[in-house]
C-alpha positions in Angstrom: 22.1 7.5 -13.2 23.2 10.9 -14.4 24.1 11.2 -18.1 27.8 11.9 -17.4 28.1 8.8 -15.3 26.2 6.7 -17.8 28.5 7.9 -20.6 31.6 7.0 -18.6 30.3 3.5 -17.8 28.6 2.8 -21.2 31.7 1.3 -22.8 32.3 -1.1 -19.9 28.6 -1.9 -19.4 28.2 -2.8 -23.1 31.1 -5.2 -22.8 30.1 -6.7 -19.5 26.6 -5.6 -18.3 26.3 -8.3 -15.7 29.2 -6.8 -13.8 26.9 -3.9 -12.8 23.8 -3.9 -10.6 20.8 -1.7 -10.9 19.3 -0.9 -7.4 15.9 0.8 -7.4 12.5 0.8 -5.9 10.3 0.5 -9.1 9.7 -2.7 -11.0 8.4 -0.6 -13.9 11.5 1.6 -14.3 14.5 0.5 -12.3 14.1 -3.3 -12.4 12.7 -3.5 -16.0 15.4 -1.2 -17.3 18.2 -3.1 -15.6 16.9 -6.5 -16.8 16.5 -5.1 -20.3 20.2 -4.0 -20.2 21.2 -7.6 -19.0 22.3 -6.2 -15.6 21.7 -7.7 -12.1 18.9 -6.0 -10.2 17.9 -5.4 -6.6 14.5 -4.1 -5.6 14.4 -1.8 -2.5 11.3 -2.9 -0.6 11.0 0.3 1.4 10.4 2.4 -1.7 7.4 2.9 -4.1 6.0 -0.6 -3.5 6.4 -0.6 0.3 2.7 -0.8 1.1 2.0 -3.8 -1.1 5.1 -5.6 0.0 4.9 -4.9 3.7 1.5 -6.6 3.9 2.5 -9.7 2.0 2.4 -13.0 3.9 4.5 -14.6 1.1 7.1 -12.0 0.0 8.5 -13.9 -3.0 5.1 -14.5 -4.3 4.1 -10.9 -3.8 7.1 -9.7 -5.7 6.4 -12.1 -8.6 2.8 -10.9 -8.7 3.9 -7.2 -8.6 6.4 -7.7 -11.3 4.0 -9.6 -13.6 6.8 -11.1 -15.7 10.3 -12.3 -15.6 11.5 -9.2 -17.4 10.4 -7.1 -14.4 11.3 -9.5 -11.6 14.4 -8.5 -9.5 17.3 -10.8 -8.9 17.4 -9.7 -5.3 15.5 -7.6 -2.8 16.8 -5.5 0.0 14.8 -3.9 2.9 16.1 -0.4 2.5 19.0 1.6 1.2 20.9 4.2 3.2 23.3 6.6 1.6 
């Protein structure tokens, strides 16, 4: 999120962080950051981790393994994101 957008939303996000969702393709950055901020999170599976997740026979287990902890585990996953 750009700094100007973050500043406009910061007051609202502090009051009600769960009203916002962080959507991203990195458990290390996007998901961990969103979880730390108490926001809902969605991992885009076609992003950075696409190779590891595409080969997974058990997707939920692969995501938990990739995340390594609850603080990096997304609330949801989506296949891809189109602007």
